[in-house]
ROSE-4610 file (N, C-alpha, C; in Angstrom, 1 decimal, always signed):
// ROSE-4610
residu = [M/M/M/N/N/N/A/A/A/T/T/T/R/R/R/P/P/P/V/V/V/R/R/R/A/A/A/R/R/R/I/I/I/L/L/L/D/D/D/A/A/A/G/G/G/K/K/K/V/V/V/V/V/V/D/D/D/T/T/T/V/V/V/E/E/E/R/R/R/L/L/L/H/H/H/R/R/R/R/R/R/I/I/I/A/A/A/Q/Q/Q/Q/Q/Q/F/F/F/P/P/P/G/G/G/S/S/S/G/G/G/L/L/L/S/S/S/G/G/G/V/V/V/C/C/C/G/G/G/D/D/D/L/L/L/H/H/H/E/E/E/V/V/V/A/A/A/R/R/R/V/V/V/T/T/T/A/A/A/A/A/A/R/R/R/A/A/A/A/A/A/A/A/A/L/L/L/A/A/A/Q/Q/Q/P/P/P/Y/Y/Y/W/W/W/V/V/V/L/L/L/R/R/R/A/A/A/L/L/L/V/V/V/V/V/V/V/V/V/V/V/V/V/V/V/A/A/A/V/V/V/G/G/G/L/L/L/A/A/A/A/A/A/Q/Q/Q/I/I/I/Y/Y/Y/V/V/V/G/G/G/E/E/E/L/L/L/I/I/I/D/D/D/W/W/W/R/R/R/G/G/G/I/I/I/L/L/L/M/M/M/R/R/R/A/A/A/S/S/S/P/P/P/V/V/V/E/E/E/V/V/V/A/A/A/Q/Q/Q/G/G/G/L/L/L/N/N/N/A/A/A/A/A/A/V/V/V/N/N/N/L/L/L/L/L/L/I/I/I/L/L/L/A/A/A/S/S/S/G/G/G/G/G/G/I/I/I/W/W/W/S/S/S/V/V/V/W/W/W/T/T/T/L/L/L/E/E/E/R/R/R/R/R/R/W/W/W/K/K/K/R/R/R/R/R/R/R/R/R/V/V/V/F/F/F/A/A/A/Y/Y/Y/L/L/L/Y/Y/Y/E/E/E/L/L/L/R/R/R/S/S/S/L/L/L/S/S/S/H/H/H/I/I/I/I/I/I/D/D/D/M/M/M/H/H/H/Q/Q/Q/L/L/L/T/T/T/K/K/K/D/D/D/A/A/A/R/R/R/V/V/V/V/V/V/L/L/L/R/R/R/N/N/N/E/E/E/H/H/H/P/P/P/V/V/V/A/A/A/S/S/S/A/A/A/S/S/S/E/E/E/R/R/R/R/R/R/M/M/M/T/T/T/A/A/A/E/E/E/Q/Q/Q/L/L/L/Q/Q/Q/R/R/R/Y/Y/Y/L/L/L/D/D/D/Y/Y/Y/C/C/C/T/T/T/E/E/E/M/M/M/L/L/L/A/A/A/L/L/L/I/I/I/A/A/A/K/K/K/L/L/L/A/A/A/A/A/A/L/L/L/Y/Y/Y/A/A/A/E/E/E/R/R/R/T/T/T/Q/Q/Q/D/D/D/R/R/R/E/E/E/V/V/V/T/T/T/D/D/D/A/A/A/V/V/V/N/N/N/E/E/E/I/I/I/E/E/E/D/D/D/L/L/L/T/T/T/N/N/N/N/N/N/L/L/L/G/G/G/R/R/R/K/K/K/I/I/I/W/W/W/Q/Q/Q/K/K/K/I/I/I/M/M/M/N/N/N/L/L/L/G/G/G/Q/Q/Q/L/L/L/E/E/E/E/E/E/M/M/M/R/R/R/T/T/T/D/D/D/S/S/S/S/S/S/S/S/S]
num = [1/1/1/2/2/2/3/3/3/4/4/4/5/5/5/6/6/6/7/7/7/8/8/8/9/9/9/10/10/10/11/11/11/12/12/12/13/13/13/14/14/14/15/15/15/16/16/16/17/17/17/18/18/18/19/19/19/20/20/20/21/21/21/22/22/22/23/23/23/24/24/24/25/25/25/26/26/26/27/27/27/28/28/28/29/29/29/30/30/30/31/31/31/32/32/32/33/33/33/34/34/34/35/35/35/36/36/36/37/37/37/38/38/38/39/39/39/40/40/40/41/41/41/42/42/42/43/43/43/44/44/44/45/45/45/46/46/46/47/47/47/48/48/48/49/49/49/50/50/50/51/51/51/52/52/52/53/53/53/54/54/54/55/55/55/56/56/56/57/57/57/58/58/58/59/59/59/60/60/60/61/61/61/62/62/62/63/63/63/64/64/64/65/65/65/66/66/66/67/67/67/68/68/68/69/69/69/70/70/70/71/71/71/72/72/72/73/73/73/74/74/74/75/75/75/76/76/76/77/77/77/78/78/78/79/79/79/80/80/80/81/81/81/82/82/82/83/83/83/84/84/84/85/85/85/86/86/86/87/87/87/88/88/88/89/89/89/90/90/90/91/91/91/92/92/92/93/93/93/94/94/94/95/95/95/96/96/96/97/97/97/98/98/98/99/99/99/100/100/100/101/101/101/102/102/102/103/103/103/104/104/104/105/105/105/106/106/106/107/107/107/108/108/108/109/109/109/110/110/110/111/111/111/112/112/112/113/113/113/114/114/114/115/115/115/116/116/116/117/117/117/118/118/118/119/119/119/120/120/120/121/121/121/122/122/122/123/123/123/124/124/124/125/125/125/126/126/126/127/127/127/128/128/128/129/129/129/130/130/130/131/131/131/132/132/132/133/133/133/134/134/134/135/135/135/136/136/136/137/137/137/138/138/138/139/139/139/140/140/140/141/141/141/142/142/142/143/143/143/144/144/144/145/145/145/146/146/146/147/147/147/148/148/148/149/149/149/150/150/150/151/151/151/152/152/152/153/153/153/154/154/154/155/155/155/156/156/156/157/157/157/158/158/158/159/159/159/160/160/160/161/161/161/162/162/162/163/163/163/164/164/164/165/165/165/166/166/166/167/167/167/168/168/168/169/169/169/170/170/170/171/171/171/172/172/172/173/173/173/174/174/174/175/175/175/176/176/176/177/177/177/178/178/178/179/179/179/180/180/180/181/181/181/182/182/182/183/183/183/184/184/184/185/185/185/186/186/186/187/187/187/188/188/188/189/189/189/190/190/190/191/191/191/192/192/192/193/193/193/194/194/194/195/195/195/196/196/196/197/197/197/198/198/198/199/199/199/200/200/200/201/201/201/202/202/202/203/203/203/204/204/204/205/205/205/206/206/206/207/207/207/208/208/208/209/209/209/210/210/210/211/211/211/212/212/212/213/213/213/214/214/214/215/215/215/216/216/216/217/217/217/218/218/218/219/219/219/220/220/220/221/221/221/222/222/222/223/223/223/224/224/224/225/225/225/226/226/226/227/227/227/228/228/228/229/229/229/230/230/230/231/231/231/232/232/232/233/233/233/234/234/234/235/235/235/236/236/236/237/237/237/238/238/238/239/239/239/240/240/240/241/241/241/242/242/242/243/243/243/244/244/244/245/245/245/246/246/246/247/247/247]
x = [-40.3/-40.0/-38.4/-38.1/-37.2/-36.7/-35.6/-34.5/-34.1/-34.1/-33.7/-32.1/-31.5/-29.9/-29.8/-28.7/-28.6/-27.6/-28.3/-28.2/-26.5/-25.7/-24.3/-24.4/-23.7/-23.2/-22.6/-22.9/-22.0/-20.7/-20.1/-18.7/-17.4/-16.5/-15.4/-14.7/-14.1/-13.8/-12.1/-12.4/-10.6/-9.4/-9.9/-8.9/-8.7/-9.5/-9.4/-8.1/-8.4/-7.6/-6.2/-6.1/-4.6/-4.2/-5.0/-4.4/-3.5/-4.4/-4.4/-2.6/-2.6/-1.3/-0.4/-0.5/+0.6/+1.0/-0.2/-0.1/+1.0/+0.3/+1.5/+3.0/+3.2/+4.4/+5.0/+4.6/+5.5/+5.9/+4.7/+5.2/+6.1/+6.2/+7.0/+8.5/+8.7/+9.7/+10.4/+9.6/+10.4/+10.9/+10.2/+10.5/+11.5/+11.3/+12.5/+13.2/+13.8/+14.0/+15.6/+15.0/+15.9/+15.3/+14.7/+13.8/+13.1/+13.5/+12.9/+11.3/+11.4/+9.3/+8.9/+10.0/+9.7/+9.1/+10.6/+10.4/+9.2/+8.5/+7.6/+6.2/+6.5/+5.2/+4.7/+6.5/+6.1/+5.4/+6.2/+5.2/+4.1/+3.8/+1.9/+1.3/+2.1/+1.3/+1.4/+2.4/+2.3/+1.1/+1.0/-0.2/-1.5/-1.5/-2.9/-3.1/-2.6/-2.7/-3.3/-2.9/-3.0/-4.4/-4.8/-5.6/-6.8/-7.0/-7.8/-8.3/-7.5/-7.5/-7.9/-7.3/-8.1/-9.5/-9.5/-11.2/-12.4/-11.6/-12.7/-12.9/-11.9/-11.9/-12.5/-12.2/-14.2/-15.0/-15.3/-16.7/-17.4/-16.3/-17.2/-17.9/-18.4/-19.3/-17.7/-17.8/-16.8/-17.9/-18.0/-19.3/-18.7/-17.9/-17.6/-18.0/-17.0/-16.8/-18.9/-19.8/-20.9/-21.5/-21.7/-21.8/-21.9/-20.7/-20.4/-20.7/-21.3/-21.6/-23.6/-23.6/-25.2/-25.6/-24.1/-24.1/-24.1/-23.3/-23.0/-24.5/-24.5/-25.9/-27.1/-27.0/-28.6/-28.0/-27.1/-26.6/-26.7/-26.4/-27.3/-28.6/-28.9/-30.3/-31.3/-30.4/-30.9/-31.1/-30.0/-29.5/-30.3/-30.5/-31.3/-32.9/-33.5/-34.7/-34.7/-33.9/-33.5/-33.5/-32.9/-32.7/-34.0/-34.9/-36.0/-37.2/-36.8/-38.3/-37.8/-36.6/-36.3/-36.4/-37.3/-36.9/-38.7/-38.8/-40.3/-40.9/-41.6/-42.0/-43.3/-44.2/-45.4/-45.3/-44.3/-44.2/-42.8/-42.3/-41.3/-42.6/-43.3/-44.1/-45.1/-45.6/-46.3/-45.6/-44.6/-43.1/-43.0/-42.5/-41.6/-42.6/-42.1/-42.9/-42.5/-43.2/-43.0/-41.9/-41.3/-40.2/-38.7/-38.6/-38.3/-38.5/-39.4/-40.3/-39.5/-39.5/-39.0/-37.8/-36.7/-35.5/-35.0/-35.8/-35.9/-36.0/-37.0/-37.2/-35.8/-35.8/-34.3/-33.3/-32.7/-32.1/-32.1/-33.1/-33.5/-33.5/-33.7/-33.6/-32.5/-31.1/-29.6/-29.1/-30.2/-29.3/-29.0/-30.6/-31.0/-30.5/-29.9/-29.5/-28.3/-27.3/-26.0/-25.7/-27.1/-26.5/-27.1/-28.0/-28.2/-26.9/-26.0/-25.2/-24.1/-23.9/-22.9/-23.2/-24.7/-24.9/-24.6/-25.0/-24.8/-23.0/-22.4/-21.1/-20.3/-21.1/-20.9/-21.0/-22.5/-23.0/-22.2/-22.0/-21.3/-19.9/-19.4/-17.9/-17.0/-17.9/-17.3/-17.3/-18.0/-18.1/-16.9/-16.6/-15.5/-14.1/-14.2/-13.1/-12.6/-13.7/-13.0/-12.6/-13.2/-12.6/-11.4/-11.1/-10.1/-8.7/-9.2/-8.6/-8.2/-9.3/-9.3/-8.5/-8.5/-8.0/-6.3/-5.6/-4.2/-3.5/-5.2/-4.1/-4.3/-5.3/-5.5/-4.4/-4.0/-2.7/-1.8/-1.3/-0.5/-0.5/-1.9/-2.2/-2.0/-1.7/-1.7/-0.1/+1.0/+2.2/+2.8/+2.2/+2.4/+2.5/+1.5/+1.0/+1.6/+2.7/+3.6/+4.8/+4.6/+6.0/+6.4/+4.8/+5.0/+5.3/+4.7/+4.7/+6.6/+7.2/+8.4/+8.7/+9.0/+9.5/+9.6/+7.9/+7.8/+8.4/+8.9/+9.3/+10.6/+11.6/+12.6/+13.2/+11.4/+11.1/+11.1/+11.4/+11.3/+11.5/+10.2/+10.4/+11.9/+11.8/+13.1/+14.7/+14.8/+15.7/+15.8/+14.8/+15.1/+15.3/+14.0/+14.5/+15.6/+15.6/+17.0/+17.9/+18.1/+19.4/+19.5/+18.5/+19.4/+20.2/+19.8/+21.2/+21.1/+22.7/+23.3/+22.4/+23.0/+22.3/+22.8/+21.7/+22.8/+23.1/+22.8/+23.5/+23.9/+25.2/+25.4/+24.4/+23.5/+22.8/+21.1/+21.8/+20.1/+19.8/+18.5/+18.5/+17.8/+18.5/+18.3/+17.4/+16.7/+15.7/+15.2/+14.5/+13.5/+12.6/+11.7/+11.2/+9.6/+9.6/+8.5/+9.1/+9.9/+10.0/+10.2/+10.0/+9.5/+8.2/+7.6/+6.1/+5.3/+6.5/+5.4/+5.7/+6.7/+7.0/+5.8/+5.8/+4.5/+3.5/+2.9/+1.8/+1.5/+2.7/+2.9/+2.7/+3.1/+3.0/+1.3/+0.8/-0.8/-2.0/-1.2/-2.0/-1.7/-0.4/-0.4/-1.3/-1.1/-2.0/-3.5/-3.9/-5.7/-6.0/-4.5/-5.1/-4.9/-4.2/-4.4/-5.6/-6.3/-7.7/-8.7/-8.6/-9.3/-8.9/-7.7/-7.7/-8.4/-8.0/-8.9/-10.6/-11.2/-12.4/-13.3/-12.2/-12.2/-12.7/-11.7/-12.5/-13.7/-13.9/-15.9/-16.5/-16.4/-17.7/-17.7/-16.8/-16.8/-17.2/-17.1/-17.5/-18.9/-19.0/-19.8/-20.3/-19.1/-19.4/-18.8/-19.7/-19.7/-18.1/-17.5/-16.4/-15.6/-15.6/-14.2/-14.8/-15.9/-16.2/-15.3/-15.6/-14.8/-13.6/-12.7/-10.9/-11.1/-12.3/-11.4/-11.7/-12.7/-12.9/-11.7/-10.9/-9.9/-8.6/-8.4/-7.7/-8.0/-8.8/-9.2/-8.7/-9.5/-8.9/-7.8/-6.7/-5.4/-4.3/-5.4/-4.2/-5.1/-5.9/-6.7/-5.4/-5.5/-4.7/-3.3/-2.8/-1.4/-1.3/-2.6/-2.4/-2.7/-3.2/-3.5/-2.3/-1.2/+0.1/+0.8/+0.4/+1.5/+1.1/-0.2/-1.1/-0.1/-0.3/+0.4/+1.5/+2.5/+3.7/+3.7/+3.1/+2.8/+2.1/+1.5/+0.9/+1.7/+2.6/+3.9/+5.1/+5.3/+6.0/+5.3/+4.7/+4.2/+4.3/+4.0/+3.9/+5.8/+6.6/+7.7/+8.3/+8.1/+8.3/+7.6/+6.7/+6.1/+6.7/+7.4/+8.2/+9.6/+10.1/+10.8/+11.1/+10.0/+9.8/+9.8/+9.0/+8.8/+10.3/+11.0/+12.2/+13.4/+13.0/+14.0/+14.0/+12.4/+11.8/+12.4]
y = [+24.5/+23.2/+22.8/+21.6/+21.3/+20.8/+20.9/+21.0/+18.6/+18.3/+17.1/+17.0/+15.8/+15.5/+14.4/+14.6/+13.3/+12.5/+11.4/+10.1/+9.5/+9.0/+9.1/+7.4/+7.2/+5.6/+5.3/+4.6/+4.4/+2.9/+3.5/+2.6/+3.1/+2.7/+3.3/+3.7/+4.5/+5.3/+5.0/+3.7/+2.8/+4.3/+5.1/+6.2/+7.1/+7.0/+8.3/+7.9/+6.3/+5.3/+5.6/+5.3/+5.2/+6.7/+7.7/+8.7/+9.1/+8.6/+9.1/+8.0/+6.8/+6.2/+7.2/+7.4/+8.6/+9.5/+10.4/+11.2/+10.9/+9.9/+9.9/+8.8/+8.6/+8.2/+9.3/+10.2/+11.4/+12.2/+12.3/+12.5/+11.5/+10.4/+9.6/+9.8/+9.5/+10.0/+11.1/+12.5/+13.5/+14.1/+13.1/+13.5/+11.9/+10.8/+9.8/+9.4/+10.5/+9.6/+8.6/+7.5/+6.3/+5.6/+6.1/+4.9/+3.7/+2.5/+1.3/+1.4/+2.2/+2.5/+3.4/+4.2/+4.5/+3.8/+2.9/+2.1/+0.9/+0.7/-0.5/+0.6/+1.6/+2.6/+2.9/+2.7/+3.3/+1.3/+0.9/-1.0/-1.1/-0.3/+0.1/+0.2/+1.6/+2.7/+1.9/+1.1/+0.0/-0.8/-2.0/-2.5/-2.3/-0.5/-0.2/+0.5/+0.7/+0.5/-0.3/-1.6/-2.7/-3.3/-3.2/-3.4/-2.8/-1.3/-0.7/-1.1/-2.0/-2.0/-3.8/-4.3/-5.8/-5.7/-4.9/-4.7/-4.5/-3.6/-2.7/-4.5/-5.2/-6.0/-7.4/-7.4/-8.4/-7.8/-6.4/-5.8/-6.4/-6.4/-7.1/-8.1/-8.5/-10.1/-10.9/-12.3/-12.8/-13.7/-12.3/-13.1/-14.6/-14.8/-15.7/-16.8/-17.0/-18.1/-18.5/-17.0/-17.3/-17.8/-17.8/-17.8/-19.8/-19.9/-21.3/-22.4/-21.4/-22.3/-22.7/-21.5/-21.6/-23.0/-22.7/-24.0/-25.3/-25.3/-26.6/-26.8/-26.3/-26.7/-27.2/-26.3/-26.3/-28.1/-27.8/-29.2/-30.8/-30.2/-31.4/-31.7/-30.6/-31.0/-31.0/-30.8/-31.2/-33.0/-33.7/-35.1/-35.5/-35.1/-35.7/-35.6/-34.8/-35.4/-36.2/-36.1/-36.9/-38.5/-38.5/-40.0/-40.4/-39.6/-39.5/-40.3/-39.5/-39.6/-41.2/-41.2/-43.0/-44.4/-43.8/-44.5/-45.5/-46.0/-47.0/-47.1/-45.7/-45.7/-46.6/-46.5/-47.2/-48.9/-49.4/-50.4/-51.0/-50.3/-50.6/-50.6/-49.7/-49.8/-51.3/-51.8/-52.7/-54.2/-54.2/-55.6/-55.3/-54.7/-54.5/-54.5/-55.2/-55.4/-53.9/-53.7/-52.9/-52.5/-53.3/-53.2/-52.7/-53.1/-53.2/-51.0/-51.4/-49.7/-48.7/-49.2/-47.8/-48.4/-49.2/-49.2/-48.1/-48.3/-47.3/-46.4/-45.8/-44.0/-43.9/-44.9/-44.1/-43.9/-44.8/-45.0/-43.2/-43.0/-42.0/-40.8/-40.8/-39.5/-39.3/-40.2/-40.3/-39.6/-40.0/-39.6/-38.1/-37.6/-36.4/-35.4/-35.9/-35.2/-35.0/-36.2/-35.2/-34.4/-34.9/-33.9/-32.4/-32.0/-31.1/-30.6/-31.3/-31.0/-30.2/-31.4/-31.1/-29.8/-29.2/-28.1/-26.9/-27.2/-25.8/-26.0/-26.6/-26.8/-25.9/-26.1/-25.5/-23.6/-24.0/-22.3/-21.6/-22.1/-20.9/-21.2/-21.4/-21.5/-19.4/-19.0/-17.8/-16.9/-17.3/-16.9/-17.4/-18.9/-19.3/-19.3/-19.2/-18.6/-17.2/-16.3/-15.0/-14.9/-16.0/-16.2/-16.5/-17.4/-18.2/-16.5/-15.9/-15.0/-13.9/-13.7/-12.4/-13.0/-14.2/-15.0/-14.6/-15.1/-14.9/-13.5/-12.3/-10.7/-10.2/-11.0/-10.5/-11.1/-12.3/-12.4/-11.4/-10.9/-9.6/-9.1/-8.2/-7.1/-8.1/-8.6/-9.6/-9.7/-9.8/-9.8/-8.0/-7.6/-5.8/-5.6/-6.1/-5.4/-5.7/-7.1/-7.6/-7.4/-7.2/-6.4/-4.9/-4.3/-2.6/-3.0/-4.1/-4.1/-4.5/-5.3/-5.5/-4.3/-2.9/-1.8/-1.4/-1.1/-0.7/-1.2/-2.7/-3.2/-2.8/-2.2/-2.0/-0.4/+0.0/+1.7/+1.7/+1.8/+2.0/+3.3/+3.8/+5.1/+5.4/+4.4/+4.5/+4.4/+4.0/+4.2/+5.6/+6.4/+7.7/+8.6/+8.4/+9.4/+9.8/+8.2/+7.4/+7.4/+6.9/+6.5/+5.1/+4.2/+3.1/+2.1/+2.2/+0.8/+1.6/+1.1/+1.9/+1.2/+2.1/+1.8/+0.3/-0.5/-2.1/-1.7/-0.9/-1.0/+0.6/+0.5/+1.9/+2.6/+1.4/+2.3/+2.1/+1.9/+2.5/+4.0/+4.5/+6.0/+6.0/+7.3/+8.0/+8.8/+8.9/+10.1/+10.7/+11.8/+12.8/+12.0/+12.5/+12.0/+12.5/+13.7/+14.1/+13.3/+13.3/+12.2/+10.5/+10.0/+8.7/+9.0/+9.7/+9.5/+9.7/+10.4/+10.8/+9.2/+9.1/+7.3/+6.3/+6.2/+5.3/+5.6/+7.2/+7.8/+7.3/+7.4/+6.6/+5.2/+4.4/+3.1/+2.7/+3.6/+3.3/+4.1/+4.8/+5.0/+4.1/+3.7/+2.4/+0.9/+0.7/-0.4/-0.2/+1.4/+1.4/+1.7/+1.7/+2.0/+0.2/-0.1/-1.5/-2.0/-2.0/-2.4/-2.4/-0.7/+0.1/-0.7/-1.0/-1.7/-3.2/-3.7/-5.0/-4.8/-3.5/-3.6/-3.3/-3.0/-2.7/-4.2/-5.4/-6.4/-6.9/-7.0/-7.0/-6.3/-5.1/-4.3/-4.4/-5.0/-5.5/-6.9/-7.9/-9.1/-9.5/-9.4/-9.3/-10.7/-11.3/-12.7/-12.9/-13.8/-14.0/-14.1/-15.5/-16.0/-15.0/-13.5/-12.9/-12.2/-11.6/-11.0/-10.9/-12.5/-12.9/-13.0/-12.8/-12.9/-11.6/-10.8/-9.0/-8.8/-9.1/-9.1/-9.5/-10.4/-10.9/-10.1/-9.3/-8.6/-7.1/-6.7/-5.7/-5.7/-7.2/-6.7/-7.4/-7.7/-7.6/-6.7/-5.5/-4.1/-3.7/-3.5/-2.9/-3.2/-4.7/-5.0/-4.5/-4.5/-4.0/-2.7/-2.0/-0.5/+0.0/-0.7/-0.4/-0.6/-1.4/-2.0/-0.8/+0.1/+1.0/+2.1/+2.5/+3.3/+3.4/+2.1/+2.0/+2.9/+2.1/+2.8/+4.5/+4.6/+6.6/+7.3/+6.5/+6.5/+6.9/+5.5/+5.9/+6.5/+6.7/+8.4/+9.3/+9.5/+10.8/+10.8/+9.8/+9.5/+10.0/+9.2/+9.3/+10.5/+11.3/+12.6/+13.5/+13.4/+14.3/+14.2/+13.1/+12.7/+13.1/+13.3/+13.7/+15.2/+16.3/+17.5/+18.0/+17.1/+17.3/+17.4/+15.9/+15.9/+16.9/+17.7/+18.3/+20.1/+20.4/+21.6/+21.4]
z = [-4.6/-5.2/-5.3/-4.3/-4.4/-5.3/-5.9/-6.5/-6.3/-7.2/-7.5/-7.8/-6.4/-6.5/-7.3/-8.0/-8.9/-7.5/-8.2/-7.4/-7.6/-6.6/-7.0/-6.6/-7.1/-7.0/-6.0/-5.0/-3.8/-3.9/-4.7/-4.8/-4.9/-4.4/-4.9/-5.4/-5.9/-7.6/-7.3/-8.1/-8.6/-8.7/-9.6/-10.5/-9.1/-8.2/-6.9/-5.7/-6.3/-5.0/-5.4/-7.0/-7.3/-7.2/-7.4/-7.4/-6.1/-4.7/-3.6/-3.2/-3.8/-3.6/-4.2/-5.1/-6.1/-5.3/-4.7/-3.5/-2.2/-2.0/-0.7/-1.5/-2.4/-2.6/-2.7/-3.4/-3.5/-1.9/-1.3/+0.0/+1.1/+0.9/+1.2/+1.0/-0.7/-1.7/-1.2/-0.7/-0.6/+0.9/+1.6/+3.6/+3.7/+2.9/+2.9/+1.5/+1.2/-0.5/+0.2/-1.1/-0.9/+0.0/+0.7/+1.4/+1.4/+2.5/+1.6/+1.7/+2.5/+2.7/+1.4/+1.0/-0.4/-1.7/-1.7/-2.3/-2.6/-1.3/-0.8/-1.5/-1.2/-1.9/-2.8/-3.9/-5.3/-5.7/-5.1/-5.8/-5.5/-4.2/-3.9/-4.9/-5.8/-6.0/-7.7/-8.2/-9.1/-9.2/-8.2/-7.5/-7.5/-7.1/-6.9/-9.0/-9.4/-11.1/-11.3/-11.0/-11.8/-11.5/-10.0/-9.6/-9.7/-10.3/-10.8/-11.9/-13.2/-14.6/-14.2/-13.3/-12.5/-12.7/-11.6/-10.9/-12.3/-13.1/-14.4/-15.1/-15.4/-16.4/-15.6/-14.2/-13.6/-13.6/-13.5/-13.7/-15.0/-15.6/-17.2/-17.4/-18.1/-18.2/-19.2/-19.0/-19.8/-21.6/-21.9/-23.3/-23.6/-24.4/-25.0/-23.8/-22.6/-21.9/-21.5/-21.7/-20.8/-22.6/-23.8/-24.7/-24.8/-24.2/-24.3/-23.0/-22.2/-21.1/-21.4/-22.1/-23.2/-23.8/-24.5/-26.0/-25.1/-24.0/-23.5/-22.6/-22.1/-21.1/-22.2/-23.1/-24.1/-24.5/-24.9/-25.8/-25.0/-23.1/-22.5/-21.9/-21.9/-21.8/-23.2/-24.2/-25.4/-25.6/-25.3/-25.1/-24.2/-23.4/-22.1/-22.5/-23.2/-23.7/-24.8/-25.5/-26.6/-26.4/-25.5/-25.0/-24.4/-23.5/-23.0/-24.0/-24.9/-26.1/-27.0/-26.8/-27.3/-26.9/-25.3/-24.2/-24.4/-24.6/-24.8/-22.9/-22.7/-21.4/-20.9/-22.0/-21.7/-21.8/-22.7/-22.9/-21.7/-20.9/-19.7/-18.4/-18.3/-17.1/-17.2/-18.4/-18.7/-18.6/-18.9/-18.6/-17.3/-16.9/-15.4/-14.2/-13.0/-11.8/-11.3/-9.9/-9.1/-8.5/-8.4/-7.8/-9.1/-10.2/-11.1/-11.5/-11.4/-11.9/-10.7/-9.6/-8.3/-8.6/-9.3/-9.2/-10.6/-11.6/-12.7/-12.3/-11.7/-11.5/-10.6/-9.5/-8.8/-9.5/-10.5/-11.4/-12.1/-12.6/-13.3/-13.0/-11.6/-10.4/-10.2/-10.0/-9.9/-11.0/-11.7/-13.5/-13.8/-12.9/-13.4/-12.1/-11.2/-10.5/-10.5/-11.1/-11.5/-12.8/-13.7/-14.7/-14.6/-13.3/-13.1/-12.6/-11.6/-10.8/-11.9/-12.6/-14.4/-14.6/-14.8/-15.6/-14.6/-13.3/-12.5/-12.3/-12.3/-12.4/-13.9/-14.7/-15.8/-15.7/-15.6/-15.4/-14.5/-13.3/-12.8/-12.5/-14.1/-14.3/-14.1/-14.6/-14.8/-13.4/-12.5/-11.3/-10.7/-10.7/-9.9/-10.5/-11.8/-12.6/-12.0/-11.9/-11.6/-10.0/-9.5/-7.9/-7.4/-8.4/-8.5/-8.5/-9.9/-10.0/-9.4/-8.2/-7.0/-6.0/-5.6/-4.1/-4.4/-6.4/-5.7/-6.2/-6.6/-6.3/-4.7/-4.3/-2.9/-2.3/-2.4/-2.2/-1.9/-2.9/-3.4/-2.8/-2.3/-1.3/+0.6/+0.2/+1.7/+2.2/+1.0/+1.2/+1.7/+0.7/+0.8/+2.1/+2.8/+4.2/+5.0/+5.0/+5.9/+5.9/+4.2/+4.1/+5.1/+4.7/+5.4/+6.8/+7.8/+9.1/+8.9/+8.4/+8.6/+8.5/+7.7/+7.7/+9.3/+9.8/+11.3/+12.1/+12.3/+13.5/+14.3/+13.3/+13.9/+14.4/+13.8/+14.7/+16.0/+16.6/+18.2/+18.5/+19.5/+19.8/+21.2/+21.7/+23.1/+22.3/+20.9/+20.4/+19.7/+19.4/+19.2/+20.2/+21.0/+22.0/+23.1/+23.5/+24.8/+24.2/+23.0/+22.3/+23.2/+23.7/+24.8/+24.0/+22.5/+21.7/+20.7/+20.5/+19.0/+18.2/+17.2/+15.5/+15.1/+14.6/+14.2/+13.3/+11.9/+11.2/+10.6/+9.6/+9.3/+8.4/+7.7/+6.4/+6.9/+8.6/+9.3/+9.3/+8.8/+9.3/+10.2/+10.6/+11.8/+11.7/+12.6/+12.7/+14.3/+13.7/+14.8/+15.3/+16.5/+17.1/+15.7/+15.4/+14.6/+13.2/+12.6/+11.6/+11.6/+12.9/+13.3/+13.2/+13.8/+14.2/+12.5/+11.3/+10.2/+9.8/+9.6/+9.4/+9.2/+11.0/+11.1/+10.8/+10.5/+10.0/+8.5/+7.7/+6.6/+6.2/+7.4/+7.3/+7.7/+8.3/+8.9/+7.8/+6.6/+5.1/+4.4/+4.2/+3.6/+3.8/+4.9/+4.9/+4.9/+5.3/+4.9/+3.1/+2.4/+1.4/+1.1/+1.3/+0.7/+1.1/+2.1/+2.5/+1.7/+1.0/-0.2/-1.4/-1.9/-3.0/-2.8/-1.6/-2.1/-2.0/-1.1/-1.5/-2.9/-4.2/-5.3/-5.9/-5.5/-6.0/-5.4/-4.0/-3.2/-4.3/-4.8/-5.0/-6.7/-7.7/-8.4/-9.1/-8.0/-8.2/-7.8/-6.1/-5.6/-5.3/-5.1/-4.7/-3.3/-2.6/-1.0/-0.7/-1.2/-1.0/-1.3/-2.2/-2.7/-1.0/-1.2/+0.2/+1.4/+1.8/+3.0/+3.2/+2.1/+1.7/+1.7/+1.4/+1.5/+2.6/+3.5/+5.4/+5.6/+5.6/+6.2/+5.5/+4.2/+4.3/+5.3/+5.0/+6.3/+7.7/+7.9/+9.5/+9.6/+8.9/+8.9/+9.1/+7.7/+7.7/+9.1/+9.7/+11.0/+11.9/+12.1/+13.5/+13.3/+12.2/+12.1/+11.6/+11.4/+11.7/+13.5/+14.3/+16.1/+16.1/+16.1/+16.4/+15.9/+15.2/+14.3/+15.4/+15.5/+16.5/+18.1/+18.4/+19.7/+19.8/+18.7/+19.0/+18.8/+18.1/+17.9/+19.2/+19.8/+21.1/+22.1/+22.0/+22.9/+23.1/+21.5/+21.2/+21.7/+21.6/+22.3/+24.2/+24.3/+26.2/+26.3/+25.4/+25.7/+25.6/+24.6/+24.2/+24.8/+25.8/+27.0/+28.3/+28.5/+29.7/+29.6/+28.7/+27.8/+28.6/+28.0/+27.5/+29.4/+30.4/+31.7/+32.3/+32.1/+32.9/+32.5/+31.1/+30.4/+31.2/+31.8/+32.3/+34.1]
């Protein structure tokens, strides 16, 4: 008889994502102490911890807001029912002409549609509130992605291996081919972790518009990561060419 395996929730563990960012930060700080990339990863670690807390808060219902929404909807429905009972519908139908009855029904239907739209707007207030907050959080992750991309833009394999151009600044860090590859690898890891942090919001809110925005973040990090991987491939090719020419 087969033992039943416990079912695991198929969602990202925010704590493990934060731990992964922390370990990456330690590796970068050890390999490139005092570097700008280390500082950016430190910022990413802080953002990761804040993101985990935000995602947990977004997953919780806002009970006070929900209670307020229920009260407002109930009062609105009760007011419509009360006004409807005050109207002498039989007298109106007996005295009014068919044209006036049709106009009155048309006005009543329009008011009912407007009232339903107002009720729906109030009912979805919590979702729209959370959505606006998530969009602001995702903007922070998008900005971090571009900052990481800026750090790798000046890391040219030809400069490292062939010394074609002098170092632009005395503060520019000189690297070996192995260090440059590790540097670029760290950039791709940070971009991948940013995508995972964005996915935390999609899982906790389960909102289609939030999911679309998270997909845009994932597309952005994937595209930036592909550019970096192209640099890594070029670095390997240049290293092979240099080895062949020296042998």
